[in-house]
CHARMM internal coordinates of N, CA and C (Angstrom, degrees):
IC EDIT
DIST 1 N 1 CA 1.4529
DIST 1 CA 1 C 1.5215
ANGL 1 N 1 CA 1 C 109.05
DIST 1 C 2 N 1.2854
ANGL 1 CA 1 C 2 N 118.38
DIHE 1 N 1 CA 1 C 2 N 139.93
DIST 2 N 2 CA 1.4599
ANGL 1 C 2 N 2 CA 123.37
DIHE 1 CA 1 C 2 N 2 CA -175.72
DIST 2 CA 2 C 1.5285
ANGL 2 N 2 CA 2 C 112.96
DIHE 1 C 2 N 2 CA 2 C -62.10
DIST 2 C 3 N 1.3402
ANGL 2 CA 2 C 3 N 118.26
DIHE 2 N 2 CA 2 C 3 N -34.87
DIST 3 N 3 CA 1.4659
ANGL 2 C 3 N 3 CA 121.09
DIHE 2 CA 2 C 3 N 3 CA -177.46
DIST 3 CA 3 C 1.5217
ANGL 3 N 3 CA 3 C 113.34
DIHE 2 C 3 N 3 CA 3 C -90.31
DIST 3 C 4 N 1.3245
ANGL 3 CA 3 C 4 N 116.97
DIHE 3 N 3 CA 3 C 4 N -4.98
DIST 4 N 4 CA 1.4720
ANGL 3 C 4 N 4 CA 123.90
DIHE 3 CA 3 C 4 N 4 CA 179.14
DIST 4 CA 4 C 1.5306
ANGL 4 N 4 CA 4 C 110.84
DIHE 3 C 4 N 4 CA 4 C 59.47
DIST 4 C 5 N 1.3438
ANGL 4 CA 4 C 5 N 118.05
DIHE 4 N 4 CA 4 C 5 N -148.25
DIST 5 N 5 CA 1.4571
ANGL 4 C 5 N 5 CA 122.32
DIHE 4 CA 4 C 5 N 5 CA -179.96
DIST 5 CA 5 C 1.5165
ANGL 5 N 5 CA 5 C 114.35
DIHE 4 C 5 N 5 CA 5 C 77.10
DIST 5 C 6 N 1.3358
ANGL 5 CA 5 C 6 N 117.81
DIHE 5 N 5 CA 5 C 6 N 24.79
DIST 6 N 6 CA 1.4611
ANGL 5 C 6 N 6 CA 120.80
DIHE 5 CA 5 C 6 N 6 CA -178.43
DIST 6 CA 6 C 1.5295
ANGL 6 N 6 CA 6 C 111.40
DIHE 5 C 6 N 6 CA 6 C -68.33
DIST 6 C 7 N 1.3256
ANGL 6 CA 6 C 7 N 115.48
DIHE 6 N 6 CA 6 C 7 N 149.12
DIST 7 N 7 CA 1.4531
ANGL 6 C 7 N 7 CA 122.72
DIHE 6 CA 6 C 7 N 7 CA 169.32
DIST 7 CA 7 C 1.5243
ANGL 7 N 7 CA 7 C 106.00
DIHE 6 C 7 N 7 CA 7 C -85.46
DIST 7 C 8 N 1.3340
ANGL 7 CA 7 C 8 N 117.30
DIHE 7 N 7 CA 7 C 8 N 129.68
DIST 8 N 8 CA 1.4650
ANGL 7 C 8 N 8 CA 120.86
DIHE 7 CA 7 C 8 N 8 CA 177.69
DIST 8 CA 8 C 1.5263
ANGL 8 N 8 CA 8 C 107.29
DIHE 7 C 8 N 8 CA 8 C -114.08
DIST 8 C 9 N 1.3300
ANGL 8 CA 8 C 9 N 116.29
DIHE 8 N 8 CA 8 C 9 N 123.62
DIST 9 N 9 CA 1.4609
ANGL 8 C 9 N 9 CA 122.58
DIHE 8 CA 8 C 9 N 9 CA 179.34
DIST 9 CA 9 C 1.5257
ANGL 9 N 9 CA 9 C 107.79
DIHE 8 C 9 N 9 CA 9 C -111.32
DIST 9 C 10 N 1.3275
ANGL 9 CA 9 C 10 N 115.38
DIHE 9 N 9 CA 9 C 10 N 123.74
DIST 10 N 10 CA 1.4679
ANGL 9 C 10 N 10 CA 121.01
DIHE 9 CA 9 C 10 N 10 CA -177.87
DIST 10 CA 10 C 1.5191
ANGL 10 N 10 CA 10 C 110.11
DIHE 9 C 10 N 10 CA 10 C -100.02
DIST 10 C 11 N 1.3325
ANGL 10 CA 10 C 11 N 115.54
DIHE 10 N 10 CA 10 C 11 N 148.40
DIST 11 N 11 CA 1.4665
ANGL 10 C 11 N 11 CA 120.67
DIHE 10 CA 10 C 11 N 11 CA 179.68
DIST 11 CA 11 C 1.5227
ANGL 11 N 11 CA 11 C 110.92
DIHE 10 C 11 N 11 CA 11 C -69.57
DIST 11 C 12 N 1.3219
ANGL 11 CA 11 C 12 N 117.04
DIHE 11 N 11 CA 11 C 12 N -35.76
DIST 12 N 12 CA 1.4674
ANGL 11 C 12 N 12 CA 122.95
DIHE 11 CA 11 C 12 N 12 CA 178.54
DIST 12 CA 12 C 1.5216
ANGL 12 N 12 CA 12 C 108.15
DIHE 11 C 12 N 12 CA 12 C -160.68
DIST 12 C 13 N 1.3209
ANGL 12 CA 12 C 13 N 117.59
DIHE 12 N 12 CA 12 C 13 N -178.56
DIST 13 N 13 CA 1.4618
ANGL 12 C 13 N 13 CA 121.26
DIHE 12 CA 12 C 13 N 13 CA -177.15
DIST 13 CA 13 C 1.5289
ANGL 13 N 13 CA 13 C 113.75
DIHE 12 C 13 N 13 CA 13 C -70.71
DIST 13 C 14 N 1.3387
ANGL 13 CA 13 C 14 N 117.38
DIHE 13 N 13 CA 13 C 14 N -13.56
DIST 14 N 14 CA 1.4594
ANGL 13 C 14 N 14 CA 120.39
DIHE 13 CA 13 C 14 N 14 CA 178.14
DIST 14 CA 14 C 1.5308
ANGL 14 N 14 CA 14 C 112.22
DIHE 13 C 14 N 14 CA 14 C -95.20
DIST 14 C 15 N 1.3082
ANGL 14 CA 14 C 15 N 118.02
DIHE 14 N 14 CA 14 C 15 N -11.74
DIST 15 N 15 CA 1.4648
ANGL 14 C 15 N 15 CA 123.32
DIHE 14 CA 14 C 15 N 15 CA -179.73
DIST 15 CA 15 C 1.5325
ANGL 15 N 15 CA 15 C 109.04
DIHE 14 C 15 N 15 CA 15 C -68.04
DIST 15 C 16 N 1.3225
ANGL 15 CA 15 C 16 N 117.45
DIHE 15 N 15 CA 15 C 16 N 124.98
DIST 16 N 16 CA 1.4591
ANGL 15 C 16 N 16 CA 121.18
DIHE 15 CA 15 C 16 N 16 CA -178.17
DIST 16 CA 16 C 1.5261
ANGL 16 N 16 CA 16 C 112.92
DIHE 15 C 16 N 16 CA 16 C -100.91
DIST 16 C 17 N 1.3225
ANGL 16 CA 16 C 17 N 118.07
DIHE 16 N 16 CA 16 C 17 N -15.96
DIST 17 N 17 CA 1.4625
ANGL 16 C 17 N 17 CA 120.78
DIHE 16 CA 16 C 17 N 17 CA -175.35
DIST 17 CA 17 C 1.5230
ANGL 17 N 17 CA 17 C 112.71
DIHE 16 C 17 N 17 CA 17 C -98.91
DIST 17 C 18 N 1.2877
ANGL 17 CA 17 C 18 N 117.41
DIHE 17 N 17 CA 17 C 18 N -53.44
DIST 18 N 18 CA 1.4586
ANGL 17 C 18 N 18 CA 121.50
DIHE 17 CA 17 C 18 N 18 CA -179.96
DIST 18 CA 18 C 1.5167
ANGL 18 N 18 CA 18 C 113.17
DIHE 17 C 18 N 18 CA 18 C 70.02
DIST 18 C 19 N 1.3252
ANGL 18 CA 18 C 19 N 114.77
DIHE 18 N 18 CA 18 C 19 N 175.33
DIST 19 N 19 CA 1.4614
ANGL 18 C 19 N 19 CA 122.72
DIHE 18 CA 18 C 19 N 19 CA 177.56
DIST 19 CA 19 C 1.5173
ANGL 19 N 19 CA 19 C 106.93
DIHE 18 C 19 N 19 CA 19 C -107.76
DIST 19 C 20 N 1.3392
ANGL 19 CA 19 C 20 N 117.03
DIHE 19 N 19 CA 19 C 20 N 124.73
DIST 20 N 20 CA 1.4629
ANGL 19 C 20 N 20 CA 121.05
DIHE 19 CA 19 C 20 N 20 CA -179.84
DIST 20 CA 20 C 1.5244
ANGL 20 N 20 CA 20 C 110.22
DIHE 19 C 20 N 20 CA 20 C -93.29
DIST 20 C 21 N 1.3283
ANGL 20 CA 20 C 21 N 115.50
DIHE 20 N 20 CA 20 C 21 N 130.70
DIST 21 N 21 CA 1.4580
ANGL 20 C 21 N 21 CA 122.09
DIHE 20 CA 20 C 21 N 21 CA 177.11
DIST 21 CA 21 C 1.5263
ANGL 21 N 21 CA 21 C 107.05
DIHE 20 C 21 N 21 CA 21 C -111.93
DIST 21 C 22 N 1.3260
ANGL 21 CA 21 C 22 N 116.12
DIHE 21 N 21 CA 21 C 22 N 115.67
DIST 22 N 22 CA 1.4576
ANGL 21 C 22 N 22 CA 121.88
DIHE 21 CA 21 C 22 N 22 CA -178.81
DIST 22 CA 22 C 1.5269
ANGL 22 N 22 CA 22 C 109.62
DIHE 21 C 22 N 22 CA 22 C -73.07
DIST 22 C 23 N 1.3434
ANGL 22 CA 22 C 23 N 117.20
DIHE 22 N 22 CA 22 C 23 N 132.73
DIST 23 N 23 CA 1.4608
ANGL 22 C 23 N 23 CA 119.81
DIHE 22 CA 22 C 23 N 23 CA -179.60
DIST 23 CA 23 C 1.5297
ANGL 23 N 23 CA 23 C 111.82
DIHE 22 C 23 N 23 CA 23 C -75.77
DIST 23 C 24 N 1.3164
ANGL 23 CA 23 C 24 N 115.56
DIHE 23 N 23 CA 23 C 24 N 93.55
DIST 24 N 24 CA 1.4586
ANGL 23 C 24 N 24 CA 121.58
DIHE 23 CA 23 C 24 N 24 CA 178.94
DIST 24 CA 24 C 1.5267
ANGL 24 N 24 CA 24 C 109.21
DIHE 23 C 24 N 24 CA 24 C -113.99
DIST 24 C 25 N 1.3060
ANGL 24 CA 24 C 25 N 116.75
DIHE 24 N 24 CA 24 C 25 N 147.13
DIST 25 N 25 CA 1.4548
ANGL 24 C 25 N 25 CA 121.63
DIHE 24 CA 24 C 25 N 25 CA 177.71
DIST 25 CA 25 C 1.5223
ANGL 25 N 25 CA 25 C 109.66
DIHE 24 C 25 N 25 CA 25 C -53.74
DIST 25 C 26 N 1.3211
ANGL 25 CA 25 C 26 N 116.17
DIHE 25 N 25 CA 25 C 26 N 127.98
DIST 26 N 26 CA 1.4560
ANGL 25 C 26 N 26 CA 120.65
DIHE 25 CA 25 C 26 N 26 CA 179.08
DIST 26 CA 26 C 1.5237
ANGL 26 N 26 CA 26 C 114.13
DIHE 25 C 26 N 26 CA 26 C 93.33
DIST 26 C 27 N 1.3426
ANGL 26 CA 26 C 27 N 118.02
DIHE 26 N 26 CA 26 C 27 N -4.40
DIST 27 N 27 CA 1.4607
ANGL 26 C 27 N 27 CA 120.72
DIHE 26 CA 26 C 27 N 27 CA 178.70
DIST 27 CA 27 C 1.5197
ANGL 27 N 27 CA 27 C 109.18
DIHE 26 C 27 N 27 CA 27 C -76.03
DIST 27 C 28 N 1.3277
ANGL 27 CA 27 C 28 N 117.05
DIHE 27 N 27 CA 27 C 28 N 133.84
DIST 28 N 28 CA 1.4613
ANGL 27 C 28 N 28 CA 122.60
DIHE 27 CA 27 C 28 N 28 CA -177.05
DIST 28 CA 28 C 1.5232
ANGL 28 N 28 CA 28 C 108.30
DIHE 27 C 28 N 28 CA 28 C -131.98
DIST 28 C 29 N 1.3235
ANGL 28 CA 28 C 29 N 117.71
DIHE 28 N 28 CA 28 C 29 N 121.66
DIST 29 N 29 CA 1.4581
ANGL 28 C 29 N 29 CA 122.31
DIHE 28 CA 28 C 29 N 29 CA -179.21
DIST 29 CA 29 C 1.5219
ANGL 29 N 29 CA 29 C 108.53
DIHE 28 C 29 N 29 CA 29 C -121.25
DIST 29 C 30 N 1.3355
ANGL 29 CA 29 C 30 N 116.71
DIHE 29 N 29 CA 29 C 30 N 131.88
DIST 30 N 30 CA 1.4655
ANGL 29 C 30 N 30 CA 121.86
DIHE 29 CA 29 C 30 N 30 CA 178.98
DIST 30 CA 30 C 1.5211
ANGL 30 N 30 CA 30 C 107.98
DIHE 29 C 30 N 30 CA 30 C -129.99
DIST 30 C 31 N 1.3397
ANGL 30 CA 30 C 31 N 116.44
DIHE 30 N 30 CA 30 C 31 N 132.14
DIST 31 N 31 CA 1.4532
ANGL 30 C 31 N 31 CA 120.39
DIHE 30 CA 30 C 31 N 31 CA 174.83
DIST 31 CA 31 C 1.5210
ANGL 31 N 31 CA 31 C 109.54
DIHE 30 C 31 N 31 CA 31 C -159.40
DIST 31 C 32 N 1.3436
ANGL 31 CA 31 C 32 N 116.16
DIHE 31 N 31 CA 31 C 32 N 157.77
DIST 32 N 32 CA 1.4616
ANGL 31 C 32 N 32 CA 121.48
DIHE 31 CA 31 C 32 N 32 CA 174.40
DIST 32 CA 32 C 1.5190
ANGL 32 N 32 CA 32 C 106.58
DIHE 31 C 32 N 32 CA 32 C -77.69
DIST 32 C 33 N 1.3269
ANGL 32 CA 32 C 33 N 117.35
DIHE 32 N 32 CA 32 C 33 N 126.79
DIST 33 N 33 CA 1.4562
ANGL 32 C 33 N 33 CA 118.35
DIHE 32 CA 32 C 33 N 33 CA -170.64
DIST 33 CA 33 C 1.5159
ANGL 33 N 33 CA 33 C 116.47
DIHE 32 C 33 N 33 CA 33 C -109.16
DIST 33 C 34 N 1.3309
ANGL 33 CA 33 C 34 N 119.88
DIHE 33 N 33 CA 33 C 34 N -15.37
DIST 34 N 34 CA 1.4584
ANGL 33 C 34 N 34 CA 116.38
DIHE 33 CA 33 C 34 N 34 CA -174.99
DIST 34 CA 34 C 1.5196
ANGL 34 N 34 CA 34 C 116.42
DIHE 33 C 34 N 34 CA 34 C -140.61
DIST 34 C 35 N 1.3067
ANGL 34 CA 34 C 35 N 119.22
DIHE 34 N 34 CA 34 C 35 N -6.85
DIST 35 N 35 CA 1.4566
ANGL 34 C 35 N 35 CA 119.36
DIHE 34 CA 34 C 35 N 35 CA -176.04
DIST 35 CA 35 C 1.5239
ANGL 35 N 35 CA 35 C 110.46
DIHE 34 C 35 N 35 CA 35 C -96.39
DIST 35 C 36 N 1.3401
ANGL 35 CA 35 C 36 N 116.57
DIHE 35 N 35 CA 35 C 36 N 116.23
DIST 36 N 36 CA 1.4552
ANGL 35 C 36 N 36 CA 120.61
DIHE 35 CA 35 C 36 N 36 CA 178.87
DIST 36 CA 36 C 1.5168
ANGL 36 N 36 CA 36 C 109.55
DIHE 35 C 36 N 36 CA 36 C -66.91
DIST 36 C 37 N 1.3096
ANGL 36 CA 36 C 37 N 123.31
DIHE 36 N 36 CA 36 C 37 N 146.46
DIST 37 N 37 CA 1.4557
ANGL 36 C 37 N 37 CA 125.90
DIHE 36 CA 36 C 37 N 37 CA 1.83
DIST 37 CA 37 C 1.5267
ANGL 37 N 37 CA 37 C 113.47
DIHE 36 C 37 N 37 CA 37 C -86.81
DIST 37 C 38 N 1.3179
ANGL 37 CA 37 C 38 N 118.42
DIHE 37 N 37 CA 37 C 38 N 15.49
DIST 38 N 38 CA 1.4618
ANGL 37 C 38 N 38 CA 121.76
DIHE 37 CA 37 C 38 N 38 CA -175.61
DIST 38 CA 38 C 1.5201
ANGL 38 N 38 CA 38 C 113.73
DIHE 37 C 38 N 38 CA 38 C -92.71
DIST 38 C 39 N 1.3311
ANGL 38 CA 38 C 39 N 117.84
DIHE 38 N 38 CA 38 C 39 N 8.31
DIST 39 N 39 CA 1.4571
ANGL 38 C 39 N 39 CA 120.71
DIHE 38 CA 38 C 39 N 39 CA -177.77
DIST 39 CA 39 C 1.5272
ANGL 39 N 39 CA 39 C 110.11
DIHE 38 C 39 N 39 CA 39 C -55.88
DIST 39 C 40 N 1.3143
ANGL 39 CA 39 C 40 N 116.51
DIHE 39 N 39 CA 39 C 40 N 135.00
DIST 40 N 40 CA 1.4623
ANGL 39 C 40 N 40 CA 121.64
DIHE 39 CA 39 C 40 N 40 CA -178.97
DIST 40 CA 40 C 1.5270
ANGL 40 N 40 CA 40 C 108.34
DIHE 39 C 40 N 40 CA 40 C -118.60
DIST 40 C 41 N 1.3398
ANGL 40 CA 40 C 41 N 117.78
DIHE 40 N 40 CA 40 C 41 N 104.14
DIST 41 N 41 CA 1.4563
ANGL 40 C 41 N 41 CA 119.36
DIHE 40 CA 40 C 41 N 41 CA 176.58
DIST 41 CA 41 C 1.5316
ANGL 41 N 41 CA 41 C 109.16
DIHE 40 C 41 N 41 CA 41 C -63.32
DIST 41 C 42 N 1.3365
ANGL 41 CA 41 C 42 N 116.47
DIHE 41 N 41 CA 41 C 42 N 133.09
DIST 42 N 42 CA 1.4572
ANGL 41 C 42 N 42 CA 119.97
DIHE 41 CA 41 C 42 N 42 CA -177.77
DIST 42 CA 42 C 1.5235
ANGL 42 N 42 CA 42 C 110.09
DIHE 41 C 42 N 42 CA 42 C -155.98
DIST 42 C 43 N 1.3179
ANGL 42 CA 42 C 43 N 115.82
DIHE 42 N 42 CA 42 C 43 N 162.65
DIST 43 N 43 CA 1.4576
ANGL 42 C 43 N 43 CA 121.71
DIHE 42 CA 42 C 43 N 43 CA 176.45
DIST 43 CA 43 C 1.5214
ANGL 43 N 43 CA 43 C 108.87
DIHE 42 C 43 N 43 CA 43 C -155.28
DIST 43 C 44 N 1.3304
ANGL 43 CA 43 C 44 N 115.85
DIHE 43 N 43 CA 43 C 44 N 162.06
DIST 44 N 44 CA 1.4588
ANGL 43 C 44 N 44 CA 121.66
DIHE 43 CA 43 C 44 N 44 CA 173.65
DIST 44 CA 44 C 1.5154
ANGL 44 N 44 CA 44 C 107.07
DIHE 43 C 44 N 44 CA 44 C -113.81
DIST 44 C 45 N 1.3181
ANGL 44 CA 44 C 45 N 115.99
DIHE 44 N 44 CA 44 C 45 N 124.88
DIST 45 N 45 CA 1.4652
ANGL 44 C 45 N 45 CA 120.84
DIHE 44 CA 44 C 45 N 45 CA -179.15
DIST 45 CA 45 C 1.5269
ANGL 45 N 45 CA 45 C 110.14
DIHE 44 C 45 N 45 CA 45 C -74.59
DIST 45 C 46 N 1.3358
ANGL 45 CA 45 C 46 N 117.37
DIHE 45 N 45 CA 45 C 46 N 153.19
DIST 46 N 46 CA 1.4678
ANGL 45 C 46 N 46 CA 120.25
DIHE 45 CA 45 C 46 N 46 CA 178.94
DIST 46 CA 46 C 1.5293
ANGL 46 N 46 CA 46 C 111.49
DIHE 45 C 46 N 46 CA 46 C -57.11
DIST 46 C 47 N 1.3168
ANGL 46 CA 46 C 47 N 115.94
DIHE 46 N 46 CA 46 C 47 N 142.91
DIST 47 N 47 CA 1.4656
ANGL 46 C 47 N 47 CA 122.26
DIHE 46 CA 46 C 47 N 47 CA 179.79
DIST 47 CA 47 C 1.5270
ANGL 47 N 47 CA 47 C 109.36
DIHE 46 C 47 N 47 CA 47 C -110.03
DIST 47 C 48 N 1.3203
ANGL 47 CA 47 C 48 N 116.04
DIHE 47 N 47 CA 47 C 48 N 153.27
DIST 48 N 48 CA 1.4584
ANGL 47 C 48 N 48 CA 120.72
DIHE 47 CA 47 C 48 N 48 CA 179.45
DIST 48 CA 48 C 1.5288
ANGL 48 N 48 CA 48 C 111.79
DIHE 47 C 48 N 48 CA 48 C -94.29
DIST 48 C 49 N 1.3258
ANGL 48 CA 48 C 49 N 117.48
DIHE 48 N 48 CA 48 C 49 N 2.32
DIST 49 N 49 CA 1.4638
ANGL 48 C 49 N 49 CA 122.58
DIHE 48 CA 48 C 49 N 49 CA 174.97
DIST 49 CA 49 C 1.5210
ANGL 49 N 49 CA 49 C 108.33
DIHE 48 C 49 N 49 CA 49 C -150.74
DIST 49 C 50 N 1.3158
ANGL 49 CA 49 C 50 N 118.19
DIHE 49 N 49 CA 49 C 50 N 174.28
DIST 50 N 50 CA 1.4556
ANGL 49 C 50 N 50 CA 121.00
DIHE 49 CA 49 C 50 N 50 CA 179.82
DIST 50 CA 50 C 1.5228
ANGL 50 N 50 CA 50 C 110.34
DIHE 49 C 50 N 50 CA 50 C -57.62
DIST 50 C 51 N 1.3202
ANGL 50 CA 50 C 51 N 115.02
DIHE 50 N 50 CA 50 C 51 N 140.59
DIST 51 N 51 CA 1.4648
ANGL 50 C 51 N 51 CA 121.83
DIHE 50 CA 50 C 51 N 51 CA -179.97
DIST 51 CA 51 C 1.5201
ANGL 51 N 51 CA 51 C 107.03
DIHE 50 C 51 N 51 CA 51 C -132.90
DIST 51 C 52 N 1.3093
ANGL 51 CA 51 C 52 N 117.61
DIHE 51 N 51 CA 51 C 52 N 124.30
DIST 52 N 52 CA 1.4535
ANGL 51 C 52 N 52 CA 122.47
DIHE 51 CA 51 C 52 N 52 CA 179.84
DIST 52 CA 52 C 1.5157
ANGL 52 N 52 CA 52 C 110.20
DIHE 51 C 52 N 52 CA 52 C -104.02
DIST 52 C 53 N 1.3235
ANGL 52 CA 52 C 53 N 115.08
DIHE 52 N 52 CA 52 C 53 N 141.22
DIST 53 N 53 CA 1.4600
ANGL 52 C 53 N 53 CA 119.65
DIHE 52 CA 52 C 53 N 53 CA 175.68
DIST 53 CA 53 C 1.5189
ANGL 53 N 53 CA 53 C 108.73
DIHE 52 C 53 N 53 CA 53 C -148.49
DIST 53 C 54 N 1.3143
ANGL 53 CA 53 C 54 N 115.51
DIHE 53 N 53 CA 53 C 54 N 161.08
DIST 54 N 54 CA 1.4571
ANGL 53 C 54 N 54 CA 122.44
DIHE 53 CA 53 C 54 N 54 CA 177.80
DIST 54 CA 54 C 1.5211
ANGL 54 N 54 CA 54 C 106.88
DIHE 53 C 54 N 54 CA 54 C -126.14
DIST 54 C 55 N 1.3250
ANGL 54 CA 54 C 55 N 116.82
DIHE 54 N 54 CA 54 C 55 N 128.72
DIST 55 N 55 CA 1.4603
ANGL 54 C 55 N 55 CA 121.22
DIHE 54 CA 54 C 55 N 55 CA 176.87
DIST 55 CA 55 C 1.5188
ANGL 55 N 55 CA 55 C 108.28
DIHE 54 C 55 N 55 CA 55 C -117.47
DIST 55 C 56 N 1.3129
ANGL 55 CA 55 C 56 N 116.07
DIHE 55 N 55 CA 55 C 56 N 141.49
DIST 56 N 56 CA 1.4558
ANGL 55 C 56 N 56 CA 119.93
DIHE 55 CA 55 C 56 N 56 CA 179.33
DIST 56 CA 56 C 1.5101
ANGL 56 N 56 CA 56 C 110.11
DIHE 55 C 56 N 56 CA 56 C -145.55
DIST 56 C 57 N 1.3125
ANGL 56 CA 56 C 57 N 116.13
DIHE 56 N 56 CA 56 C 57 N 161.96
DIST 57 N 57 CA 1.4504
ANGL 56 C 57 N 57 CA 121.79
DIHE 56 CA 56 C 57 N 57 CA 179.48
DIST 57 CA 57 C 1.5138
ANGL 57 N 57 CA 57 C 108.74
DIHE 56 C 57 N 57 CA 57 C -129.06
DIST 57 C 58 N 1.2969
ANGL 57 CA 57 C 58 N 115.69
DIHE 57 N 57 CA 57 C 58 N 142.53
DIST 58 N 58 CA 1.4565
ANGL 57 C 58 N 58 CA 122.51
DIHE 57 CA 57 C 58 N 58 CA 179.33
DIST 58 CA 58 C 1.5223
ANGL 58 N 58 CA 58 C 107.62
DIHE 57 C 58 N 58 CA 58 C -115.06
DIST 58 C 59 N 1.3036
ANGL 58 CA 58 C 59 N 117.48
DIHE 58 N 58 CA 58 C 59 N 128.00
DIST 59 N 59 CA 1.4630
ANGL 58 C 59 N 59 CA 121.98
DIHE 58 CA 58 C 59 N 59 CA -178.08
DIST 59 CA 59 C 1.5231
ANGL 59 N 59 CA 59 C 108.87
DIHE 58 C 59 N 59 CA 59 C -121.54
DIST 59 C 60 N 1.3169
ANGL 59 CA 59 C 60 N 115.41
DIHE 59 N 59 CA 59 C 60 N 133.88
DIST 60 N 60 CA 1.4602
ANGL 59 C 60 N 60 CA 120.96
DIHE 59 CA 59 C 60 N 60 CA 176.16
DIST 60 CA 60 C 1.5179
ANGL 60 N 60 CA 60 C 107.79
DIHE 59 C 60 N 60 CA 60 C -95.77
DIST 60 C 61 N 1.3184
ANGL 60 CA 60 C 61 N 117.06
DIHE 60 N 60 CA 60 C 61 N 127.32
DIST 61 N 61 CA 1.4527
ANGL 60 C 61 N 61 CA 121.83
DIHE 60 CA 60 C 61 N 61 CA 179.04
DIST 61 CA 61 C 1.5256
ANGL 61 N 61 CA 61 C 108.30
DIHE 60 C 61 N 61 CA 61 C -79.18
DIST 61 C 62 N 1.3258
ANGL 61 CA 61 C 62 N 115.21
DIHE 61 N 61 CA 61 C 62 N 106.23
DIST 62 N 62 CA 1.4659
ANGL 61 C 62 N 62 CA 119.85
DIHE 61 CA 61 C 62 N 62 CA -177.87
DIST 62 CA 62 C 1.5270
ANGL 62 N 62 CA 62 C 111.81
DIHE 61 C 62 N 62 CA 62 C -102.69
DIST 62 C 63 N 1.3156
ANGL 62 CA 62 C 63 N 116.22
DIHE 62 N 62 CA 62 C 63 N 16.02
DIST 63 N 63 CA 1.4633
ANGL 62 C 63 N 63 CA 119.64
DIHE 62 CA 62 C 63 N 63 CA -177.41
DIST 63 CA 63 C 1.5279
ANGL 63 N 63 CA 63 C 111.20
DIHE 62 C 63 N 63 CA 63 C -84.32
DIST 63 C 64 N 1.3117
ANGL 63 CA 63 C 64 N 113.99
DIHE 63 N 63 CA 63 C 64 N 174.25
DIST 64 N 64 CA 1.4599
ANGL 63 C 64 N 64 CA 121.12
DIHE 63 CA 63 C 64 N 64 CA 174.75
DIST 64 CA 64 C 1.5263
ANGL 64 N 64 CA 64 C 108.66
DIHE 63 C 64 N 64 CA 64 C -120.32
DIST 64 C 65 N 1.2764
ANGL 64 CA 64 C 65 N 117.58
DIHE 64 N 64 CA 64 C 65 N 168.79
DIST 65 N 65 CA 1.4629
ANGL 64 C 65 N 65 CA 124.04
DIHE 64 CA 64 C 65 N 65 CA 178.96
DIST 65 CA 65 C 1.5325
ANGL 65 N 65 CA 65 C 112.21
DIHE 64 C 65 N 65 CA 65 C 62.85
DIST 65 C 66 N 1.3205
ANGL 65 CA 65 C 66 N 118.34
DIHE 65 N 65 CA 65 C 66 N 29.03
DIST 66 N 66 CA 1.4671
ANGL 65 C 66 N 66 CA 124.45
DIHE 65 CA 65 C 66 N 66 CA 175.80
DIST 66 CA 66 C 1.5183
ANGL 66 N 66 CA 66 C 114.09
DIHE 65 C 66 N 66 CA 66 C 58.93
DIST 66 C 67 N 1.3175
ANGL 66 CA 66 C 67 N 118.28
DIHE 66 N 66 CA 66 C 67 N 28.98
DIST 67 N 67 CA 1.4652
ANGL 66 C 67 N 67 CA 122.83
DIHE 66 CA 66 C 67 N 67 CA 175.41
DIST 67 CA 67 C 1.5213
ANGL 67 N 67 CA 67 C 108.39
DIHE 66 C 67 N 67 CA 67 C -101.72
DIST 67 C 68 N 1.3212
ANGL 67 CA 67 C 68 N 115.43
DIHE 67 N 67 CA 67 C 68 N 141.90
DIST 68 N 68 CA 1.4638
ANGL 67 C 68 N 68 CA 120.61
DIHE 67 CA 67 C 68 N 68 CA -178.78
DIST 68 CA 68 C 1.5173
ANGL 68 N 68 CA 68 C 109.10
DIHE 67 C 68 N 68 CA 68 C -73.38
DIST 68 C 69 N 1.3360
ANGL 68 CA 68 C 69 N 116.19
DIHE 68 N 68 CA 68 C 69 N 133.94
DIST 69 N 69 CA 1.4637
ANGL 68 C 69 N 69 CA 121.39
DIHE 68 CA 68 C 69 N 69 CA 177.22
DIST 69 CA 69 C 1.5237
ANGL 69 N 69 CA 69 C 108.85
DIHE 68 C 69 N 69 CA 69 C -120.89
DIST 69 C 70 N 1.2825
ANGL 69 CA 69 C 70 N 121.82
DIHE 69 N 69 CA 69 C 70 N 126.94
DIST 70 N 70 CA 1.4549
ANGL 69 C 70 N 70 CA 125.96
DIHE 69 CA 69 C 70 N 70 CA -8.89
DIST 70 CA 70 C 1.5210
ANGL 70 N 70 CA 70 C 111.12
DIHE 69 C 70 N 70 CA 70 C -74.92
DIST 70 C 71 N 1.3409
ANGL 70 CA 70 C 71 N 116.90
DIHE 70 N 70 CA 70 C 71 N 159.39
DIST 71 N 71 CA 1.4730
ANGL 70 C 71 N 71 CA 118.48
DIHE 70 CA 70 C 71 N 71 CA -179.98
DIST 71 CA 71 C 1.5151
ANGL 71 N 71 CA 71 C 111.56
DIHE 70 C 71 N 71 CA 71 C -62.97
DIST 71 C 72 N 1.3092
ANGL 71 CA 71 C 72 N 116.55
DIHE 71 N 71 CA 71 C 72 N 144.88
DIST 72 N 72 CA 1.4637
ANGL 71 C 72 N 72 CA 121.47
DIHE 71 CA 71 C 72 N 72 CA -178.20
DIST 72 CA 72 C 1.5079
ANGL 72 N 72 CA 72 C 109.68
DIHE 71 C 72 N 72 CA 72 C -88.37
END
COOR INIT
IC SEED 1 N 1 CA 1 C
IC BUILD
């Protein structure tokens, strides 16, 4: 892509090539990013123009007695 800024998702920490996802309007990528063994090594390559993205986290409340886990 001319403006660069691709998301690169690697299969593991030894993977040198990865899969490049071009930042196109309407592109949606979802993956587990930090919990082992599901950790997904990834990076965003430098872009030649402004690049917007939205990151979010989903947490499952595994507590009992209606208390939020982990406490905020």
